[in-house]
C-alpha positions as CSV (number, residue, x, y, z in Angstrom):
1,M,111.3,77.7,6.0
2,D,109.5,74.4,6.0
3,A,105.8,73.7,5.5
4,E,103.9,70.9,7.3
5,I,101.2,68.9,5.7
6,T,98.7,66.5,7.4
7,F,96.9,64.1,5.2
8,W,93.5,62.9,6.3
9,P,92.0,60.3,7.0
10,S,95.4,58.6,7.5
11,G,96.8,61.4,9.8
12,R,100.2,61.1,8.2
13,K,102.3,64.3,8.4
14,V,105.3,65.4,6.4
15,K,107.5,68.5,6.4
16,V,108.5,69.9,3.0
17,K,110.0,73.0,1.6
18,Q,107.6,75.9,0.8
19,G,106.4,75.8,-2.8
20,T,106.2,72.0,-2.8
21,S,103.0,70.6,-4.4
22,V,100.6,68.6,-2.3
23,L,101.1,65.7,-4.7
24,M,104.8,65.6,-4.2
25,A,104.3,65.9,-0.4
26,A,101.9,63.0,-0.5
27,R,104.5,60.9,-2.3
28,Q,107.1,61.8,0.4
29,A,104.6,60.8,3.1
30,G,103.6,57.6,1.5
31,V,100.0,58.8,0.9
32,L,98.4,57.6,-2.4
33,I,96.8,60.3,-4.5
34,S,95.8,58.9,-7.9
35,T,97.1,60.6,-11.1
36,R,97.6,59.6,-14.7
37,C,98.9,62.8,-16.2
38,G,102.1,63.0,-14.3
39,G,101.1,66.2,-12.5
40,N,100.1,68.2,-15.6
41,A,96.5,69.1,-14.5
42,A,95.0,67.0,-17.3
43,C,93.4,63.9,-15.6
44,F,91.6,65.5,-12.6
45,L,92.3,62.3,-10.6
46,C,94.3,64.2,-7.9
47,K,91.5,66.3,-6.6
48,V,91.7,66.9,-2.9
49,Q,89.9,69.0,-0.4
50,L,91.8,71.5,1.7
51,L,90.5,71.9,5.2
52,P,90.0,75.5,6.5
53,N,92.8,77.9,7.4
54,N,95.4,76.4,5.1
55,E,98.6,78.2,4.0
56,V,98.8,77.6,0.3
57,M,99.4,79.6,-2.8
58,P,96.4,80.9,-4.7
59,M,95.1,79.0,-7.7
60,N,97.4,79.4,-10.7
61,E,95.9,80.0,-14.2
62,V,96.0,76.3,-15.2
63,E,94.1,75.2,-12.1
64,R,91.6,78.1,-12.5
65,R,90.8,77.1,-16.0
66,K,90.2,73.5,-14.9
67,L,88.3,74.1,-11.7
68,G,86.7,77.5,-12.2
69,N,86.2,80.3,-9.6
70,P,88.7,79.9,-6.7
71,E,86.2,81.2,-4.2
72,T,83.6,78.6,-5.0
73,A,85.8,75.6,-5.8
74,K,85.5,72.8,-3.2
75,F,88.5,70.9,-4.4
76,R,92.0,71.7,-5.6
77,L,94.3,69.7,-7.8
78,A,97.1,68.2,-5.7
79,C,99.5,68.5,-8.5
80,Q,99.0,72.3,-8.8
81,V,98.4,73.5,-5.2
82,K,101.7,74.6,-3.6
83,V,102.1,74.9,0.2
84,T,103.5,77.8,2.1
85,G,102.9,76.8,5.7
86,K,100.7,74.5,7.7
87,V,98.2,72.5,5.6
88,E,95.6,69.9,6.2
89,V,94.3,67.9,3.2
90,E,91.4,65.5,3.0
91,V,92.3,62.8,0.4
92,P,89.3,61.0,-1.1
93,P,89.4,57.2,-1.2
94,D,91.0,55.6,-4.2
95,P,88.0,54.9,-6.6
96,L,89.0,51.2,-7.1
97,K,89.3,50.6,-3.3
98,A,86.0,52.4,-2.7
99,A,84.3,50.2,-5.3
100,V,85.7,47.0,-3.7
101,A,84.7,48.2,-0.2
102,R,81.1,48.8,-1.5
103,Q,81.0,45.3,-3.0
104,L,82.3,43.7,0.2
105,A,79.7,45.6,2.3
106,K,76.9,44.5,0.0
107,Q,78.1,40.9,0.2
108,Q,78.2,41.0,4.0
109,E,74.7,42.5,4.0
110,E,73.4,39.6,1.8
111,D,75.2,37.0,4.0
112,L,73.3,38.3,7.0
113,L,70.0,37.5,5.3
114,W,70.9,33.8,5.2
């Protein structure tokens, strides 16, 4: 049986086999989720937010050690969370792109003053 993942804010969707990580699904969908550790839960760059009513496997021990209590964790590690059905994921903006966007907005604001 397949699982379907929707990535926000892009709205891209992809169908994958159950048990696929959100990170692998993102790569198949062409959605950028930053990572440096190759999916070993070491860099924390792949944090994503799962929207309510998602069909995913519970946190594994590695993810629990990194993020803490599964009931209070706001984010999951895309490299560790495995899908079992329909899933919606909020992908935070890439840190470098976000910094550039802030600088551009600041520059536009300053240009309006002149």
